[in-house]
ROKEGU-607562 format. One line per 3 residues: number of its first residue (from 1); their letters; for each residue x, y, z of N, C-alpha, C. Coordinates in nm, 4 decimals, padded with zeros to 6 digits. Layout:
% residues N
NUM> A> X/Y/Z/X/Y/Z/X/Y/Z; ...
END
This chain:
% residues 206
1> XXX> -04.3941/-06.6440/00.8749/-04.3066/-06.5343/00.9173/-04.3801/-06.3998/00.9109; -04.4494/-06.3765/00.8000/-04.5247/-06.2520/00.7837/-04.6366/-06.2425/00.8865; -04.6991/-06.3580/00.9115/-04.8099/-06.3604/01.0081/-04.7599/-06.3261/01.1471
4> XXX> -04.6454/-06.3832/01.1849/-04.5867/-06.3562/01.3173/-04.5517/-06.2095/01.3324; -04.4936/-06.1517/01.2277/-04.4560/-06.0100/01.2303/-04.5781/-05.9210/01.2449; -04.6873/-05.9562/01.1758/-04.8109/-05.8790/01.1817/-04.8718/-05.8826/01.3216
7> XXX> -04.8653/-06.0023/01.3829/-04.9188/-06.0180/01.5192/-04.8413/-05.9314/01.6170; -04.7069/-05.9291/01.6036/-04.6216/-05.8497/01.6926/-04.6490/-05.7002/01.6787; -04.6677/-05.6539/01.5552/-04.6962/-05.5123/01.5316/-04.8304/-05.4741/01.5916
10> XXX> -04.9316/-05.5610/01.5740/-05.0651/-05.5340/01.6287/-05.0615/-05.5271/01.7800; -04.9856/-05.6177/01.8401/-04.9753/-05.6198/01.9864/-04.9103/-05.4918/02.0385; -04.8098/-05.4435/01.9648/-04.7399/-05.3214/02.0060/-04.8325/-05.2004/01.9987
13> XXX> -04.9136/-05.1962/01.8940/-05.0075/-05.0849/01.8791/-05.1116/-05.0852/01.9898; -05.1614/-05.2025/02.0239/-05.2607/-05.2146/02.1320/-05.2008/-05.1692/02.2639; -05.0750/-05.2061/02.2873/-05.0073/-05.1696/02.4120/-04.9922/-05.0187/02.4250
16> XXX> -04.9802/-04.9496/02.3129/-04.9660/-04.8042/02.3160/-05.1003/-04.7335/02.3287; -05.2009/-04.7811/02.2571/-05.3291/-04.7126/02.2488/-05.4145/-04.7301/02.3738; -05.4215/-04.8513/02.4269/-05.5106/-04.8794/02.5399/-05.4772/-04.7985/02.6641
19> XXX> -05.3471/-04.7935/02.7089/-05.3171/-04.7118/02.8278/-05.3481/-04.5644/02.8081; -05.3211/-04.5135/02.6864/-05.3466/-04.3723/02.6594/-05.4958/-04.3411/02.6680; -05.5754/-04.4323/02.6119/-05.7199/-04.4125/02.6156/-05.7723/-04.4185/02.7583
22> XXX> -05.7162/-04.5130/02.8346/-05.7581/-04.5281/02.9743/-05.7211/-04.4042/03.0560; -05.5999/-04.3527/03.0297/-05.5532/-04.2338/03.1027/-05.6394/-04.1135/03.0719; -05.6767/-04.0999/02.9435/-05.7604/-03.9864/02.9032/-05.8967/-03.9938/02.9699
25> XXX> -05.9535/-04.1182/02.9724/-06.0850/-04.1359/03.0338/-06.0792/-04.1088/03.1827; -05.9712/-04.1563/03.2460/-05.9546/-04.1368/03.3897/-05.9371/-03.9903/03.4227; -05.8583/-03.9201/03.3384/-05.8335/-03.7784/03.3612/-05.9600/-03.6964/03.3488
28> XXX> -06.0408/-03.7272/03.2458/-06.1636/-03.6508/03.2271/-06.2613/-03.6782/03.3393; -06.2596/-03.8005/03.3922/-06.3493/-03.8348/03.5020/-06.3130/-03.7595/03.6280; -06.1806/-03.7547/03.6584/-06.1380/-03.6847/03.7796/-06.1610/-03.5359/03.7666
31> XXX> -06.1437/-03.4827/03.6437/-06.1677/-03.3397/03.6227/-06.3133/-03.3074/03.6454; -06.4018/-03.3987/03.5992/-06.5440/-03.3743/03.6166/-06.5832/-03.3715/03.7628; -06.5194/-03.4561/03.8435/-06.5554/-03.4603/03.9847/-06.5002/-03.3424/04.0613
34> XXX> -06.3979/-03.2735/04.0068/-06.3356/-03.1632/04.0791/-06.3944/-03.0276/04.0426; -06.4796/-03.0244/03.9399/-06.5324/-02.8955/03.8968/-06.6326/-02.8387/03.9956; -06.6949/-02.9237/04.0759/-06.7995/-02.8765/04.1652/-06.7446/-02.7915/04.2783
37> XXX> -06.6316/-02.8340/04.3359/-06.5785/-02.7592/04.4487/-06.5246/-02.6227/04.4059; -06.4447/-02.6132/04.2981/-06.4031/-02.4798/04.2536/-06.5208/-02.3909/04.2170; -06.6322/-02.4499/04.1739/-06.7489/-02.3700/04.1384/-06.8004/-02.2930/04.2596
40> XXX> -06.7931/-02.3538/04.3771/-06.8348/-02.2864/04.5003/-06.7436/-02.1675/04.5265; -06.6133/-02.1888/04.5132/-06.5160/-02.0827/04.5363/-06.5309/-01.9706/04.4334; -06.5513/-02.0086/04.3079/-06.5646/-01.9102/04.2006/-06.6867/-01.8220/04.2239
43> XXX> -06.7945/-01.8818/04.2739/-06.9173/-01.8053/04.3001/-06.8914/-01.7012/04.4086; -06.8188/-01.7399/04.5132/-06.7875/-01.6465/04.6209/-06.7026/-01.5304/04.5693; -06.6036/-01.5622/04.4873/-06.5173/-01.4576/04.4318/-06.5979/-01.3607/04.3458
46> XXX> -06.6902/-01.4152/04.2673/-06.7736/-01.3321/04.1814/-06.8616/-01.2386/04.2638; -06.9193/-01.2920/04.3726/-07.0025/-01.2081/04.4594/-06.9207/-01.0950/04.5203; -06.8000/-01.1277/04.5666/-06.7156/-01.0266/04.6287/-06.6727/-00.9196/04.5280
49> XXX> -06.6475/-00.9616/04.4046/-06.6125/-00.8649/04.3001/-06.7287/-00.7691/04.2729; -06.8502/-00.8215/04.2725/-06.9682/-00.7379/04.2495/-06.9871/-00.6381/04.3636; -06.9621/-00.6846/04.4857/-06.9715/-00.5949/04.6011/-06.8643/-00.4876/04.5927
52> XXX> -06.7420/-00.5279/04.5589/-06.6314/-00.4320/04.5465/-06.6629/-00.3253/04.4430; -06.7188/-00.3673/04.3301/-06.7562/-00.2714/04.2255/-06.8638/-00.1747/04.2743; -06.9578/-00.2278/04.3531/-07.0638/-00.1437/04.4082/-07.0120/-00.0419/04.5078
55> XXX> -06.9133/-00.0838/04.5876/-06.8512/00.0086/04.6843/-06.7805/00.1209/04.6102; -06.7004/00.0814/04.5110/-06.6172/00.1791/04.4412/-06.7008/00.2763/04.3574; -06.8107/00.2280/04.3020/-06.8950/00.3144/04.2182/-06.9893/00.4010/04.3013
58> XXX> -07.0054/00.3661/04.4297/-07.0983/00.4397/04.5146/-07.2407/00.3867/04.5075; -07.2627/00.2796/04.4297/-07.3965/00.2213/04.4199/-07.4360/00.1492/04.5486; -07.3361/00.1066/04.6243/-07.3621/00.0446/04.7538/-07.3216/00.1417/04.8643
61> XXX> -07.4125/00.1701/04.9549/-07.3775/00.2547/05.0689/-07.2989/00.1719/05.1697; -07.2397/00.2387/05.2671/-07.1661/00.1680/05.3719/-07.2584/00.0718/05.4459; -07.3822/00.1150/05.4726/-07.4783/00.0295/05.5422/-07.5178/-00.0923/05.4608
64> XXX> -07.5406/-00.0734/05.3316/-07.5761/-00.1860/05.2448/-07.4610/-00.2857/05.2363; -07.3404/-00.2334/05.2211/-07.2231/-00.3213/05.2141/-07.2069/-00.4002/05.3433; -07.2254/-00.3321/05.4553/-07.2156/-00.3983/05.5861/-07.3115/-00.5167/05.5938
67> XXX> -07.4357/-00.4955/05.5542/-07.5364/-00.6015/05.5614/-07.5061/-00.7163/05.4655; -07.4613/-00.6833/05.3454/-07.4271/-00.7869/05.2476/-07.3108/-00.8720/05.2964; -07.2094/-00.8067/05.3516/-07.0910/-00.8799/05.3957/-07.1183/-00.9621/05.5224
70> XXX> -07.2122/-00.9170/05.6034/-07.2537/-00.9981/05.7181/-07.3145/-01.1297/05.6698; -07.3982/-01.1190/05.5665/-07.4603/-01.2388/05.5100/-07.3559/-01.3294/05.4464; -07.2603/-01.2686/05.3754/-07.1533/-01.3460/05.3129/-07.0698/-01.4176/05.4193
73> XXX> -07.0454/-01.3503/05.5301/-06.9680/-01.4098/05.6395/-07.0421/-01.5295/05.6997; -07.1751/-01.5195/05.7094/-07.2541/-01.6305/05.7631/-07.2500/-01.7520/05.6699; -07.2559/-01.7250/05.5386/-07.2471/-01.8339/05.4407/-07.1104/-01.9019/05.4518
76> XXX> -07.0055/-01.8210/05.4656/-06.8707/-01.8747/05.4776/-06.8573/-01.9591/05.6040; -06.9133/-01.9120/05.7143/-06.9062/-01.9846/05.8409/-06.9772/-02.1196/05.8296; -07.0903/-02.1191/05.7598/-07.1642/-02.2437/05.7416/-07.0855/-02.3406/05.6539
79> XXX> -07.0191/-02.2875/05.5510/-06.9373/-02.3724/05.4641/-06.8243/-02.4373/05.5428; -06.7606/-02.3599/05.6286/-06.6513/-02.4136/05.7110/-06.7027/-02.5270/05.7994; -06.8204/-02.5073/05.8557/-06.8800/-02.6114/05.9389/-06.9096/-02.7378/05.8603
82> XXX> -06.9591/-02.7206/05.7378/-06.9874/-02.8360/05.6516/-06.8600/-02.9143/05.6211; -06.7535/-02.8411/05.5885/-06.6266/-02.9068/05.5541/-06.5667/-02.9787/05.6746; -06.5767/-02.9166/05.7910/-06.5166/-02.9767/05.9104/-06.5863/-03.1066/05.9503
85> XXX> -06.7140/-03.1187/05.9133/-06.7878/-03.2398/05.9482/-06.7745/-03.3493/05.8427; -06.7044/-03.3194/05.7322/-06.6911/-03.4191/05.6255/-06.5492/-03.4217/05.5685; -06.4510/-03.4175/05.6596/-06.3092/-03.4300/05.6206/-06.2649/-03.3266/05.5171
88> XXX> -06.3128/-03.2046/05.5318/-06.2690/-03.0967/05.4434/-06.3402/-03.0904/05.3099; -06.4386/-03.1759/05.2905/-06.5082/-03.1793/05.1615/-06.6514/-03.1303/05.1763; -06.7128/-03.1010/05.0626/-06.8535/-03.0632/05.0581/-06.9319/-03.1731/04.9884
91> XXX> -07.0408/-03.2150/05.0498/-07.1268/-03.3137/04.9855/-07.2114/-03.2443/04.8792; -07.2793/-03.3239/04.7984/-07.3667/-03.2667/04.6960/-07.4770/-03.1826/04.7601; -07.5302/-03.2294/04.8735/-07.6338/-03.1548/04.9447/-07.5790/-03.0231/04.9987
94> XXX> -07.4534/-03.0269/05.0471/-07.3883/-02.9052/05.0975/-07.3768/-02.8016/04.9865; -07.3301/-02.8448/04.8702/-07.3098/-02.7524/04.7590/-07.4424/-02.6920/04.7121; -07.5474/-02.7744/04.7129/-07.6796/-02.7243/04.6736/-07.7280/-02.6182/04.7709
97> XXX> -07.7096/-02.6431/04.8997/-07.7532/-02.5476/05.0009/-07.6761/-02.4173/04.9901; -07.5435/-02.4265/04.9722/-07.4612/-02.3059/04.9588/-07.4988/-02.2284/04.8327; -07.5263/-02.3009/04.7260/-07.5647/-02.2362/04.6006/-07.6949/-02.1587/04.6174
100> XXX> -07.7912/-02.2179/04.6882/-07.9184/-02.1498/04.7132/-07.8979/-02.0224/04.7958; -07.8096/-02.0307/04.8952/-07.7808/-01.9134/04.9777/-07.7135/-01.8042/04.8960; -07.6214/-01.8438/04.8087/-07.5548/-01.7460/04.7232/-07.6514/-01.6860/04.6216
103> XXX> -07.7508/-01.7635/04.5792/-07.8532/-01.7102/04.4889/-07.9317/-01.5973/04.5559; -07.9689/-01.6203/04.6818/-08.0409/-01.5163/04.7577/-07.9540/-01.3915/04.7740; -07.8263/-01.4144/04.8053/-07.7346/-01.3025/04.8242/-07.7125/-01.2276/04.6940
106> XXX> -07.7055/-01.3010/04.5834/-07.6869/-01.2387/04.4525/-07.8018/-01.1431/04.4209; -07.9246/-01.1864/04.4499/-08.0414/-01.1010/04.4264/-08.0359/-00.9764/04.5144; -07.9885/-00.9939/04.6386/-07.9792/-00.8803/04.7300/-07.8748/-00.7800/04.6820
109> XXX> -07.7618/-00.8306/04.6300/-07.6582/-00.7424/04.5753/-07.7165/-00.6603/04.4601; -07.7886/-00.7281/04.3706/-07.8477/-00.6588/04.2563/-07.9462/-00.5506/04.3025; -08.0327/-00.5879/04.3971/-08.1330/-00.4933/04.4471/-08.0672/-00.3709/04.5103
112> XXX> -07.9674/-00.3943/04.5947/-07.9009/-00.2833/04.6634/-07.8238/-00.1930/04.5666; -07.7686/-00.2535/04.4609/-07.6923/-00.1736/04.3646/-07.7826/-00.0940/04.2702; -07.9094/-00.1321/04.2614/-07.9986/-00.0661/04.1661/-08.1140/00.0086/04.2334
115> XXX> -08.1069/00.0254/04.3650/-08.2092/00.1058/04.4308/-08.1687/00.2534/04.4295; -08.2470/00.3359/04.4962/-08.2211/00.4802/04.4918/-08.1099/00.5240/04.5868; -08.0739/00.4386/04.6815/-07.9718/00.4755/04.7802/-07.8320/00.4658/04.7198
118> XXX> -07.7551/00.5718/04.7356/-07.6166/00.5727/04.6884/-07.5270/00.6313/04.7969; -07.3993/00.6036/04.7854/-07.3033/00.6552/04.8829/-07.2732/00.8020/04.8502; -07.3119/00.8922/04.9402/-07.2850/01.0344/04.9207/-07.1643/01.0737/05.0063
121> XXX> -07.0530/01.0970/04.9415/-06.9316/01.1315/05.0145/-06.9205/01.2808/05.0416; -06.9874/01.3611/04.9611/-06.9794/01.5047/04.9792/-06.8594/01.5633/04.9072; -06.8452/01.6933/04.9172/-06.7361/01.7622/04.8484/-06.6268/01.8009/04.9468
124> XXX> -06.5202/01.8574/04.8939/-06.4115/01.9046/04.9788/-06.3260/01.7920/05.0342; -06.2422/01.8267/05.1300/-06.1466/01.7317/05.1859/-06.2157/01.6159/05.2575; -06.3241/01.6455/05.3310/-06.3966/01.5415/05.4036/-06.4561/01.4401/05.3057
127> XXX> -06.5201/01.4906/05.2010/-06.5790/01.4029/05.1011/-06.4754/01.3186/05.0296; -06.3631/01.3814/04.9946/-06.2564/01.3093/04.9262/-06.1975/01.2010/05.0155; -06.1885/01.2323/05.1445/-06.1347/01.1339/05.2395/-06.2270/01.0112/05.2490
130> XXX> -06.3570/01.0340/05.2556/-06.4518/00.9231/05.2628/-06.4452/00.8373/05.1350; -06.4367/00.9049/05.0218/-06.4284/00.8314/04.8951/-06.3014/00.7475/04.8897; -06.1918/00.8030/04.9382/-06.0647/00.7310/04.9409/-06.0727/00.6067/05.0302
133> XXX> -06.1393/00.6215/05.1455/-06.1542/00.5077/05.2366/-06.2348/00.3966/05.1694; -06.3410/00.4351/05.1011/-06.4252/00.3363/05.0335/-06.3484/00.2658/04.9217; -06.2665/00.3400/04.8513/-06.1844/00.2795/04.7453/-06.0868/00.1779/04.8039
136> XXX> -06.0276/00.2095/04.9179/-05.9337/00.1180/04.9814/-06.0037/-00.0089/05.0286; -06.1245/00.0077/05.0804/-06.2020/-00.1093/05.1226/-06.2384/-00.1940/05.0007; -06.2829/-00.1284/04.8934/-06.3196/-00.2002/04.7712/-06.2020/-00.2799/04.7172
139> XXX> -06.0844/-00.2199/04.7172/-05.9654/-00.2903/04.6686/-05.9324/-00.4105/04.7560; -05.9542/-00.3953/04.8879/-05.9290/-00.5063/04.9794/-06.0260/-00.6207/04.9592; -06.1510/-00.5869/04.9294/-06.2523/-00.6893/04.9009/-06.2168/-00.7630/04.7724
142> XXX> -06.1813/-00.6864/04.6694/-06.1521/-00.7441/04.5386/-06.0281/-00.8334/04.5420; -05.9267/-00.7934/04.6176/-05.8017/-00.8700/04.6235/-05.8092/-00.9882/04.7193; -05.9104/-00.9895/04.8070/-05.9202/-01.0956/04.9061/-05.8458/-01.0643/05.0353
145> XXX> -05.7832/-00.9454/05.0430/-05.7129/-00.9060/05.1649/-05.8092/-00.8811/05.2805; -05.9325/-00.8448/05.2474/-06.0348/-00.8245/05.3491/-06.1367/-00.9372/05.3418; -06.1624/-01.0014/05.4541/-06.2665/-01.1030/05.4586/-06.4026/-01.0337/05.4635
148> XXX> -06.5083/-01.1127/05.4437/-06.6432/-01.0572/05.4510/-06.6699/-00.9984/05.5893; -06.6246/-01.0690/05.6936/-06.6441/-01.0202/05.8299/-06.5694/-00.8915/05.8570; -06.4454/-00.8824/05.8088/-06.3659/-00.7609/05.8281/-06.4293/-00.6430/05.7546
151> XXX> -06.4760/-00.6683/05.6328/-06.5398/-00.5620/05.5544/-06.6654/-00.5115/05.6235; -06.7447/-00.6041/05.6783/-06.8675/-00.5650/05.7483/-06.8364/-00.4728/05.8659; -06.7316/-00.5047/05.9405/-06.6940/-00.4226/06.0562/-06.6429/-00.2849/06.0131
154> XXX> -06.5629/-00.2822/05.9074/-06.5109/-00.1544/05.8583/-06.6238/-00.0657/05.8060; -06.7171/-00.1260/05.7339/-06.8282/-00.0475/05.6786/-06.9242/-00.0027/05.7886; -06.9307/-00.0785/05.8959/-07.0101/-00.0359/06.0101/-06.9519/00.0925/06.0701
157> XXX> -06.8192/00.0972/06.0798/-06.7524/00.2178/06.1312/-06.7676/00.3340/06.0324; -06.7561/00.3026/05.9038/-06.7719/00.4066/05.8023/-06.9142/00.4614/05.8041; -07.0105/00.3733/05.8274/-07.1496/00.4164/05.8387/-07.1669/00.5111/05.9576
160> XXX> -07.0963/00.4809/06.0657/-07.1017/00.5675/06.1835/-07.0452/00.7061/06.1545; -06.9362/00.7107/06.0789/-06.8757/00.8391/06.0403/-06.9735/00.9177/05.9537; -07.0382/00.8474/05.8602/-07.1348/00.9132/05.7717/-07.2506/00.9739/05.8506
163> XXX> -07.2990/00.8993/05.9486/-07.4099/00.9490/06.0312/-07.3676/01.0699/06.1145; -07.2449/01.0638/06.1682/-07.1945/01.1771/06.2461/-07.1868/01.3029/06.1609; -07.1299/01.2884/06.0406/-07.1169/01.4028/05.9504/-07.2539/01.4562/05.9087
166> XXX> -07.3486/01.3645/05.8825/-07.4832/01.4066/05.8425/-07.5515/01.4844/05.9551; -07.5331/01.4384/06.0783/-07.5907/01.5092/06.1929/-07.5315/01.6477/06.2105; -07.4014/01.6581/06.1886/-07.3340/01.7877/06.1989/-07.3849/01.8839/06.0934
169> XXX> -07.4008/01.8351/05.9726/-07.4503/01.9201/05.8635/-07.5930/01.9675/05.8916; -07.6747/01.8755/05.9428/-07.8141/01.9104/05.9709/-07.8239/02.0184/06.0783; -07.7285/02.0144/06.1717/-07.7310/02.1119/06.2806/-07.6734/02.2469/06.2401
172> XXX> -07.6138/02.2524/06.1216/-07.5485/02.3768/06.0833/-07.5827/02.4183/05.9397; -07.7086/02.3989/05.9033/-07.7536/02.4463/05.7719/-07.6901/02.3767/05.6548; -07.6553/02.2498/05.6702/-07.5982/02.1721/05.5596/-07.4479/02.1850/05.5450
175> XXX> -07.3829/02.2559/05.6366/-07.2383/02.2747/05.6272/-07.1666/02.2123/05.7466; -07.0374/02.1940/05.7313/-06.9533/02.1470/05.8408/-06.8658/02.2617/05.8897; -06.8639/02.2813/06.0198/-06.7760/02.3838/06.0759/-06.6329/02.3309/06.0774
178> XXX> -06.5388/02.4179/06.1091/-06.3987/02.3767/06.1193/-06.3841/02.2688/06.2262; -06.4546/02.2872/06.3400/-06.4497/02.1882/06.4473/-06.5107/02.0552/06.4028; -06.6180/02.0629/06.3232/-06.6819/01.9417/06.2709/-06.5845/01.8641/06.1821
181> XXX> -06.5191/01.9364/06.0934/-06.4250/01.8727/06.0003/-06.3106/01.8060/06.0754; -06.2637/01.8712/06.1804/-06.1561/01.8138/06.2613/-06.2017/01.6844/06.3286; -06.3250/01.6867/06.3825/-06.3784/01.5684/06.4507/-06.3982/01.4521/06.3535
184> XXX> -06.4541/01.4806/06.2352/-06.4761/01.3768/06.1339/-06.3425/01.3207/06.0867; -06.2442/01.4086/06.0707/-06.1131/01.3649/06.0248/-06.0465/01.2705/06.1254; -06.0672/01.2958/06.2543/-06.0118/01.2080/06.3574/-06.0746/01.0689/06.3501
187> XXX> -06.2060/01.0671/06.3265/-06.2739/00.9383/06.3114/-06.2219/00.8627/06.1891; -06.2002/00.9373/06.0806/-06.1488/00.8754/05.9589/-06.0058/00.8245/05.9772; -05.9279/00.8935/06.0595/-05.7923/00.8467/06.0882/-05.7948/00.7095/06.1551
190> XXX> -05.8882/00.6922/06.2489/-05.9010/00.5642/06.3176/-05.9434/00.4547/06.2201; -06.0417/00.4871/06.1355/-06.0883/00.3895/06.0365/-05.9767/00.3546/05.9387; -05.9003/00.4553/05.8996/-05.7896/00.4337/05.8062/-05.6878/00.3348/05.8623
193> XXX> -05.6546/00.3506/05.9892/-05.5586/00.2586/06.0532/-05.6138/00.1163/06.0581; -05.7446/00.1053/06.0822/-05.8064/-00.0267/06.0879/-05.8110/-00.0924/05.9499; -05.8365/-00.0112/05.8462/-05.8342/-00.0642/05.7095/-05.6965/-00.1213/05.6791
196> XXX> -05.5939/-00.0452/05.7131/-05.4569/-00.0908/05.6875/-05.4270/-00.2188/05.7645; -05.4629/-00.2209/05.8921/-05.4335/-00.3364/05.9774/-05.5016/-00.4626/05.9256; -05.6277/-00.4505/05.8875/-05.7032/-00.5677/05.8431/-05.6594/-00.6145/05.7041
199> XXX> -05.6126/-00.5211/05.6217/-05.5643/-00.5606/05.4893/-05.4264/-00.6255/05.4951; -05.3549/-00.6037/05.6047/-05.2183/-00.6554/05.6143/-05.2011/-00.7601/05.7239; -05.3129/-00.8132/05.7762/-05.2984/-00.9226/05.8713/-05.2920/-01.0555/05.7950
202> XXX> -05.2923/-01.1645/05.8668/-05.2775/-01.2957/05.8018/-05.4093/-01.3550/05.7544; -05.5203/-01.2890/05.7877/-05.6521/-01.3397/05.7487/-05.6888/-01.2918/05.6090; -05.7273/-01.3837/05.5236/-05.7674/-01.3484/05.3878/-05.8991/-01.4188/05.3523
205> XX> -05.9660/-01.3653/05.2498/-06.0914/-01.4248/05.2036/-06.0587/-01.5464/05.1178; -06.1107/-01.6631/05.1554/-06.0874/-01.7835/05.0752/-06.2108/-01.8697/05.0695
END
């Protein structure tokens, strides 16, 4: 009688322990296989955050940001192509290639943020307006509301405004005339509307 009872208790314990152990092993295995894909996404988010910080601090000029985001957009386009050819997934070779590309981009971000070139917005209303536009772009990059491609296009326009203002200053002893300020402000109005439109469309950075 005691032997039978002992056998029944042992069997019950085995029935409880074995499935739990199997479930834990299975769960850890599936978690291990899923860490690689989020790692790709996390790397992209980190790069975009670094770019956003560079925009907001002025360490990245509009031209530098434009070039960086063009490269980021190309990496994203290649990733989309890789996924479309493999049922939405990335192979180990795909992830290695993307990682290498992001490594190159990471070095470029560091170099651009630590070189002598900085974003000079200037003083007064014109300067404050340019700084405000850059802050709005930086926030859009950081939040994901602006894709790399959208940011590149916006910074290209901002670079054009900067060049126009610089040319005006050079032609007038380093100052902007009232007519110059009006012209620059009109350009900034157009850029401002585009920033708003691109931040509020259905396209997001993912």
